[in-house]
MARVEX-644931 format. One record per residue: residue number from 1; residue in one letter; x, y, z of N, C-alpha, C in turn. Coordinates in steps of 0.2 Angstrom, whole numbers, padded with zeros to 4 digits, always signed. Layout:
// residues N
nr:rest:n_px:n_py:n_pz:ca_px:ca_py:ca_pz:c_px:c_py:c_pz
NUM:A:X:Y:Z:X:Y:Z:X:Y:Z
...
END
This chain:
// residues 206
nr:rest:n_px:n_py:n_pz:ca_px:ca_py:ca_pz:c_px:c_py:c_pz
1:M:-0096:-0108:-0029:-0094:-0105:-0022:-0099:-0101:-0020
2:K:-0102:-0102:-0014:-0108:-0098:-0011:-0105:-0095:-0005
3:F:-0108:-0089:-0004:-0106:-0085:+0003:-0112:-0082:+0006
4:R:-0112:-0082:+0012:-0118:-0078:+0015:-0116:-0071:+0015
5:N:-0122:-0067:+0016:-0121:-0059:+0016:-0117:-0057:+0022
6:C:-0111:-0055:+0021:-0107:-0053:+0027:-0101:-0050:+0024
7:R:-0098:-0046:+0028:-0091:-0043:+0027:-0086:-0045:+0033
8:C:-0081:-0048:+0031:-0076:-0050:+0037:-0070:-0047:+0036
9:I:-0067:-0044:+0041:-0061:-0041:+0041:-0056:-0045:+0046
10:F:-0051:-0047:+0044:-0046:-0051:+0048:-0039:-0049:+0047
11:P:-0035:-0050:+0052:-0028:-0048:+0051:-0023:-0053:+0048
12:S:-0018:-0051:+0044:-0013:-0056:+0042:-0008:-0056:+0047
13:R:-0003:-0060:+0047:+0002:-0061:+0052:+0006:-0055:+0052
14:S:+0006:-0051:+0047:+0010:-0044:+0047:+0006:-0039:+0051
15:G:+0000:-0040:+0053:-0004:-0035:+0057:-0008:-0031:+0052
16:H:-0008:-0031:+0046:-0012:-0028:+0041:-0019:-0031:+0041
17:L:-0024:-0027:+0039:-0030:-0030:+0039:-0032:-0032:+0031
18:L:-0035:-0037:+0031:-0037:-0039:+0024:-0045:-0040:+0025
19:L:-0048:-0037:+0020:-0056:-0037:+0019:-0058:-0043:+0015
20:L:-0062:-0047:+0018:-0065:-0053:+0014:-0072:-0051:+0014
21:F:-0075:-0051:+0007:-0082:-0051:+0006:-0085:-0057:+0005
22:C:-0091:-0059:+0009:-0094:-0065:+0008:-0101:-0063:+0006
23:G:-0103:-0065:+0000:-0110:-0063:-0002:-0113:-0067:-0008
24:V:-0119:-0067:-0008:-0122:-0071:-0014:-0120:-0068:-0020
25:V:-0118:-0072:-0025:-0116:-0069:-0032:-0122:-0067:-0035
26:S:-0123:-0061:-0037:-0128:-0059:-0041:-0126:-0054:-0047
27:G:-0129:-0048:-0047:-0126:-0044:-0053:-0120:-0040:-0051
28:I:-0117:-0037:-0056:-0111:-0033:-0054:-0112:-0027:-0050
29:L:-0108:-0027:-0044:-0109:-0022:-0039:-0105:-0016:-0040
30:T:-0107:-0012:-0045:-0103:-0006:-0047:-0107:+0001:-0045
31:A:-0112:+0001:-0042:-0116:+0007:-0040:-0111:+0011:-0035
32:G:-0111:+0017:-0037:-0107:+0022:-0033:-0099:+0021:-0034
33:V:-0097:+0017:-0038:-0090:+0016:-0039:-0087:+0019:-0045
34:D:-0082:+0023:-0044:-0079:+0027:-0050:-0076:+0022:-0055
35:A:-0075:+0024:-0061:-0073:+0020:-0066:-0065:+0018:-0064
36:G:-0064:+0011:-0065:-0057:+0009:-0063:-0056:+0007:-0056
37:E:-0061:+0009:-0052:-0060:+0007:-0045:-0063:+0000:-0044
38:V:-0059:-0004:-0041:-0062:-0011:-0040:-0062:-0013:-0032
39:N:-0067:-0014:-0030:-0068:-0016:-0023:-0070:-0023:-0021
40:V:-0069:-0025:-0015:-0072:-0032:-0013:-0079:-0032:-0015
41:G:-0081:-0038:-0018:-0087:-0039:-0020:-0089:-0038:-0028
42:D:-0084:-0034:-0031:-0085:-0032:-0038:-0083:-0038:-0042
43:R:-0085:-0038:-0048:-0082:-0042:-0053:-0076:-0040:-0055
44:A:-0071:-0044:-0056:-0064:-0042:-0058:-0064:-0040:-0065
45:P:-0060:-0035:-0067:-0060:-0033:-0074:-0056:-0038:-0078
46:A:-0058:-0039:-0084:-0055:-0043:-0089:-0049:-0040:-0091
47:F:-0043:-0043:-0092:-0037:-0039:-0094:-0033:-0044:-0098
48:T:-0028:-0041:-0102:-0024:-0045:-0106:-0017:-0041:-0106
49:A:-0011:-0045:-0105:-0005:-0042:-0105:+0000:-0047:-0107
50:L:+0006:-0045:-0109:+0012:-0049:-0111:+0015:-0052:-0105
51:D:+0016:-0059:-0105:+0020:-0062:-0099:+0027:-0062:-0100
52:Q:+0031:-0065:-0096:+0038:-0065:-0096:+0041:-0068:-0102
53:D:+0037:-0072:-0106:+0039:-0075:-0112:+0037:-0071:-0118
54:G:+0034:-0065:-0117:+0031:-0061:-0123:+0025:-0064:-0126
55:K:+0022:-0068:-0122:+0015:-0071:-0125:+0009:-0068:-0121
56:Q:+0004:-0067:-0125:-0002:-0064:-0122:-0005:-0069:-0116
57:W:-0006:-0065:-0111:-0009:-0069:-0105:-0016:-0065:-0104
58:K:-0021:-0069:-0105:-0028:-0067:-0104:-0032:-0069:-0098
59:S:-0034:-0065:-0094:-0037:-0067:-0088:-0043:-0071:-0089
60:Q:-0047:-0071:-0094:-0052:-0075:-0095:-0051:-0082:-0096
61:D:-0044:-0084:-0098:-0042:-0090:-0098:-0040:-0094:-0092
62:H:-0040:-0090:-0086:-0038:-0092:-0080:-0043:-0091:-0074
63:V:-0047:-0086:-0074:-0052:-0084:-0069:-0057:-0090:-0071
64:G:-0059:-0093:-0066:-0064:-0098:-0066:-0061:-0105:-0066
65:N:-0055:-0106:-0068:-0051:-0112:-0067:-0048:-0112:-0060
66:S:-0046:-0107:-0058:-0042:-0106:-0051:-0044:-0100:-0047
67:I:-0042:-0100:-0041:-0042:-0094:-0037:-0036:-0090:-0040
68:V:-0037:-0084:-0043:-0032:-0080:-0045:-0030:-0074:-0041
69:V:-0023:-0075:-0039:-0020:-0069:-0035:-0017:-0065:-0040
70:V:-0019:-0058:-0040:-0016:-0053:-0045:-0012:-0048:-0040
71:Y:-0006:-0048:-0040:-0002:-0044:-0035:+0002:-0039:-0039
72:F:+0000:-0032:-0038:+0004:-0027:-0041:+0010:-0025:-0037
73:Y:+0016:-0024:-0040:+0022:-0022:-0036:+0026:-0017:-0040
74:P:+0030:-0013:-0037:+0033:-0007:-0040:+0038:-0009:-0045
75:A:+0043:-0014:-0044:+0048:-0014:-0049:+0052:-0021:-0048
76:D:+0054:-0024:-0053:+0059:-0030:-0053:+0065:-0028:-0050
77:M:+0068:-0033:-0046:+0075:-0032:-0044:+0076:-0027:-0038
78:T:+0071:-0025:-0035:+0071:-0021:-0029:+0070:-0025:-0023
79:G:+0072:-0022:-0017:+0072:-0026:-0011:+0066:-0029:-0009
80:G:+0061:-0024:-0008:+0054:-0027:-0005:+0051:-0031:-0011
81:C:+0051:-0030:-0017:+0048:-0033:-0022:+0051:-0040:-0023
82:T:+0058:-0041:-0022:+0061:-0047:-0022:+0059:-0051:-0016
83:K:+0058:-0049:-0010:+0056:-0053:-0005:+0049:-0055:-0006
84:Q:+0045:-0051:-0009:+0038:-0053:-0010:+0038:-0059:-0015
85:A:+0041:-0058:-0021:+0041:-0063:-0026:+0044:-0069:-0023
86:C:+0050:-0069:-0020:+0053:-0075:-0017:+0048:-0079:-0012
87:A:+0045:-0075:-0008:+0040:-0079:-0004:+0034:-0082:-0008
88:F:+0032:-0079:-0013:+0027:-0083:-0017:+0030:-0089:-0020
89:R:+0036:-0088:-0023:+0040:-0094:-0026:+0040:-0099:-0021
90:D:+0042:-0098:-0015:+0043:-0103:-0010:+0037:-0107:-0008
91:D:+0031:-0103:-0008:+0025:-0105:-0005:+0020:-0108:-0011
92:L:+0023:-0107:-0017:+0018:-0108:-0023:+0016:-0116:-0023
93:A:+0020:-0120:-0021:+0017:-0127:-0022:+0011:-0128:-0017
94:Q:+0012:-0126:-0011:+0006:-0126:-0006:+0000:-0122:-0009
95:L:+0001:-0116:-0012:-0004:-0113:-0014:-0008:-0116:-0020
96:K:-0004:-0119:-0024:-0007:-0123:-0030:-0011:-0129:-0028
97:L:-0009:-0132:-0022:-0013:-0137:-0019:-0020:-0135:-0017
98:K:-0021:-0128:-0016:-0027:-0125:-0014:-0031:-0122:-0019
99:G:-0028:-0123:-0026:-0031:-0121:-0032:-0030:-0114:-0033
100:V:-0024:-0111:-0031:-0022:-0104:-0032:-0017:-0103:-0038
101:E:-0018:-0098:-0042:-0013:-0096:-0047:-0011:-0089:-0045
102:V:-0005:-0088:-0045:-0002:-0082:-0043:+0001:-0078:-0050
103:V:-0001:-0072:-0050:+0001:-0068:-0056:+0004:-0061:-0053
104:G:+0010:-0059:-0055:+0013:-0053:-0052:+0013:-0048:-0058
105:V:+0011:-0042:-0057:+0011:-0037:-0062:+0015:-0030:-0060
106:S:+0019:-0028:-0064:+0022:-0022:-0063:+0023:-0018:-0070
107:G:+0026:-0012:-0070:+0027:-0008:-0076:+0033:-0010:-0079
108:D:+0037:-0016:-0077:+0043:-0018:-0080:+0041:-0021:-0087
109:S:+0046:-0021:-0091:+0046:-0024:-0098:+0046:-0032:-0098
110:V:+0045:-0035:-0103:+0046:-0042:-0104:+0053:-0044:-0102
111:R:+0057:-0040:-0105:+0065:-0042:-0104:+0066:-0041:-0096
112:N:+0064:-0036:-0093:+0065:-0035:-0086:+0062:-0041:-0082
113:H:+0056:-0044:-0084:+0054:-0049:-0081:+0058:-0056:-0082
114:Q:+0060:-0056:-0088:+0065:-0062:-0089:+0071:-0062:-0085
115:L:+0074:-0056:-0084:+0080:-0056:-0079:+0078:-0057:-0072
116:F:+0072:-0054:-0070:+0070:-0055:-0063:+0069:-0063:-0061
117:R:+0065:-0066:-0066:+0064:-0073:-0065:+0070:-0077:-0065
118:K:+0075:-0075:-0069:+0081:-0079:-0070:+0085:-0078:-0063
119:A:+0086:-0072:-0061:+0090:-0070:-0055:+0087:-0074:-0049
120:H:+0081:-0075:-0048:+0078:-0078:-0042:+0074:-0084:-0043
121:S:+0075:-0087:-0049:+0071:-0094:-0050:+0064:-0093:-0049
122:L:+0061:-0088:-0051:+0053:-0087:-0050:+0049:-0092:-0054
123:N:+0044:-0095:-0051:+0040:-0100:-0054:+0033:-0099:-0056
124:F:+0032:-0092:-0056:+0025:-0090:-0058:+0025:-0084:-0063
125:T:+0019:-0083:-0066:+0019:-0078:-0071:+0020:-0071:-0069
126:L:+0024:-0067:-0073:+0024:-0060:-0072:+0022:-0056:-0078
127:L:+0018:-0051:-0077:+0015:-0048:-0083:+0018:-0041:-0084
128:A:+0019:-0039:-0090:+0022:-0033:-0091:+0017:-0027:-0093
129:D:+0015:-0023:-0088:+0010:-0018:-0088:+0014:-0012:-0090
130:T:+0017:-0011:-0095:+0021:-0006:-0097:+0018:+0001:-0098
131:E:+0011:+0001:-0099:+0008:+0007:-0100:+0003:+0008:-0094
132:G:+0003:+0004:-0089:-0001:+0005:-0083:-0009:+0003:-0084
133:R:-0010:+0000:-0090:-0017:-0002:-0091:-0021:-0007:-0086
134:V:-0017:-0012:-0085:-0020:-0017:-0080:-0021:-0013:-0073
135:A:-0016:-0010:-0071:-0016:-0006:-0065:-0022:-0001:-0065
136:E:-0023:+0002:-0070:-0029:+0007:-0071:-0035:+0003:-0070
137:A:-0036:-0003:-0073:-0042:-0007:-0073:-0044:-0009:-0066
138:F:-0039:-0010:-0062:-0040:-0012:-0055:-0040:-0006:-0050
139:G:-0039:+0000:-0053:-0039:+0006:-0048:-0032:+0007:-0044
140:V:-0027:+0004:-0046:-0021:+0004:-0043:-0017:+0010:-0045
141:P:-0015:+0015:-0040:-0011:+0021:-0041:-0005:+0019:-0045
142:V:-0003:+0023:-0050:+0003:+0022:-0053:+0007:+0029:-0054
143:T:+0013:+0029:-0054:+0018:+0035:-0055:+0020:+0034:-0062
144:K:+0019:+0039:-0067:+0022:+0039:-0074:+0028:+0043:-0074
145:E:+0034:+0039:-0073:+0040:+0043:-0073:+0045:+0037:-0075
146:E:+0050:+0039:-0079:+0055:+0034:-0081:+0060:+0033:-0075
147:K:+0061:+0026:-0073:+0065:+0025:-0067:+0069:+0019:-0069
148:S:+0075:+0017:-0066:+0079:+0012:-0068:+0082:+0008:-0062
149:V:+0083:+0002:-0062:+0086:-0002:-0057:+0093:-0005:-0060
150:K:+0098:-0004:-0056:+0104:-0008:-0058:+0105:-0014:-0054
151:A:+0107:-0019:-0058:+0108:-0026:-0055:+0113:-0030:-0058
152:V:+0116:-0034:-0054:+0121:-0039:-0057:+0117:-0046:-0058
153:I:+0117:-0048:-0064:+0113:-0055:-0065:+0118:-0059:-0069
154:D:+0119:-0065:-0066:+0124:-0070:-0069:+0131:-0066:-0070
155:G:+0133:-0062:-0066:+0139:-0059:-0066:+0140:-0053:-0071
156:K:+0134:-0051:-0074:+0133:-0046:-0079:+0129:-0040:-0076
157:D:+0132:-0034:-0077:+0128:-0028:-0075:+0122:-0027:-0080
158:E:+0117:-0026:-0077:+0110:-0025:-0081:+0107:-0019:-0078
159:I:+0104:-0015:-0083:+0100:-0009:-0081:+0092:-0011:-0083
160:L:+0088:-0011:-0078:+0081:-0012:-0079:+0077:-0006:-0079
161:V:+0075:-0004:-0085:+0071:+0003:-0086:+0064:+0002:-0086
162:R:+0060:+0006:-0083:+0053:+0006:-0083:+0050:+0013:-0083
163:S:+0044:+0014:-0086:+0041:+0020:-0086:+0035:+0021:-0082
164:I:+0032:+0015:-0079:+0027:+0015:-0075:+0029:+0012:-0068
165:T:+0027:+0015:-0062:+0028:+0012:-0056:+0021:+0011:-0052
166:A:+0019:+0005:-0051:+0013:+0004:-0048:+0013:+0003:-0040
167:R:+0008:+0005:-0036:+0008:+0004:-0029:+0008:-0003:-0028
168:R:+0010:-0006:-0022:+0010:-0013:-0020:+0003:-0014:-0017
169:W:-0002:-0017:-0022:-0008:-0019:-0020:-0009:-0026:-0022
170:T:-0013:-0030:-0018:-0015:-0037:-0020:-0022:-0038:-0020
171:F:-0024:-0042:-0025:-0031:-0044:-0026:-0032:-0052:-0026
172:V:-0037:-0054:-0023:-0039:-0061:-0024:-0046:-0062:-0028
173:I:-0046:-0066:-0033:-0052:-0067:-0037:-0054:-0074:-0037
174:D:-0060:-0075:-0035:-0063:-0082:-0034:-0065:-0085:-0041
175:R:-0067:-0091:-0041:-0069:-0094:-0047:-0075:-0092:-0050
176:D:-0079:-0088:-0047:-0085:-0084:-0050:-0083:-0078:-0053
177:G:-0076:-0076:-0052:-0074:-0070:-0055:-0075:-0063:-0051
178:R:-0076:-0065:-0044:-0077:-0059:-0040:-0071:-0058:-0036
179:V:-0070:-0051:-0034:-0064:-0049:-0030:-0066:-0051:-0023
180:V:-0063:-0056:-0019:-0065:-0058:-0013:-0060:-0055:-0007
181:A:-0055:-0052:-0009:-0050:-0049:-0005:-0046:-0044:-0008
182:K:-0045:-0038:-0005:-0041:-0033:-0008:-0036:-0030:-0002
183:N:-0030:-0030:-0003:-0025:-0027:+0002:-0021:-0021:-0001
184:T:-0022:-0015:+0001:-0019:-0010:-0001:-0013:-0007:+0004
185:M:-0012:-0012:+0009:-0007:-0010:+0014:-0002:-0017:+0014
186:V:+0000:-0019:+0009:+0004:-0025:+0008:+0011:-0025:+0012
187:A:+0012:-0030:+0016:+0019:-0031:+0019:+0022:-0036:+0014
188:A:+0027:-0033:+0010:+0030:-0037:+0005:+0031:-0044:+0007
189:A:+0035:-0045:+0012:+0038:-0052:+0013:+0032:-0056:+0016
190:E:+0027:-0054:+0019:+0021:-0057:+0022:+0015:-0059:+0017
191:D:+0016:-0056:+0011:+0010:-0056:+0007:+0008:-0063:+0005
192:S:+0012:-0068:+0004:+0010:-0075:+0002:+0007:-0078:+0008
193:R:+0009:-0077:+0014:+0006:-0080:+0020:-0001:-0077:+0021
194:A:-0002:-0070:+0020:-0008:-0067:+0020:-0013:-0070:+0015
195:I:-0011:-0072:+0009:-0015:-0075:+0004:-0017:-0082:+0006
196:A:-0013:-0086:+0009:-0014:-0092:+0011:-0020:-0092:+0017
197:E:-0020:-0087:+0021:-0025:-0086:+0026:-0032:-0084:+0023
198:V:-0031:-0080:+0018:-0038:-0078:+0014:-0041:-0085:+0011
199:V:-0037:-0088:+0008:-0039:-0094:+0004:-0042:-0100:+0009
200:A:-0039:-0100:+0015:-0041:-0105:+0020:-0048:-0103:+0022
201:K:-0049:-0096:+0023:-0055:-0094:+0026:-0061:-0095:+0020
202:L:-0059:-0094:+0014:-0063:-0095:+0008:-0066:-0102:+0008
203:A:-0061:-0107:+0009:-0063:-0114:+0009:-0068:-0115:+0014
204:K:-0068:-0112:+0020:-0072:-0114:+0026:-0079:-0111:+0024
205:Q:-0080:-0106:+0019:-0086:-0103:+0017:-0090:-0107:+0012
206:Q:-0086:-0112:+0009:-0089:-0116:+0004:-0095:-0121:+0007
END
């Protein structure tokens, strides 16, 4: 994928701005960037975490094969996070046709993710960033404090406990491993649509 040297800012349907970097792929653009801070144009950090099935998910096995959307969200089974996840669920088939893989990341445990996926029939990967290491690698702010969510799943009362709560940020990684979009003002219910617009604009740059 080749891009011209430019920076493009365009609105999502929610009115928030998404920044799209278009540039010739060269060395890692890290000059003047603090450790852990990832910006548009940077090479995405490599990371590994357990998925909802308790299996290791390695970014290196996915980046390069697809356009990878990594979205960080605060907590399973909460209002905004559920709207965001269900929108990705509903739009996933169309996103896959465009070569997109969606990965949700929160401080919830593997078990929490299993319950969340079951409750809402989610069809994409959720990663358990229980120590906040993936969020830290991307520079996503986190709150380290034990919190819990009460939910009724399949008629049973469940308590989902987490120790890390991440801010709602979304990144798009192209097949060259570069971050081509970063949204730190995510409108939960509109995130999937915003990603579709990013991907459409990327396709026009090819």
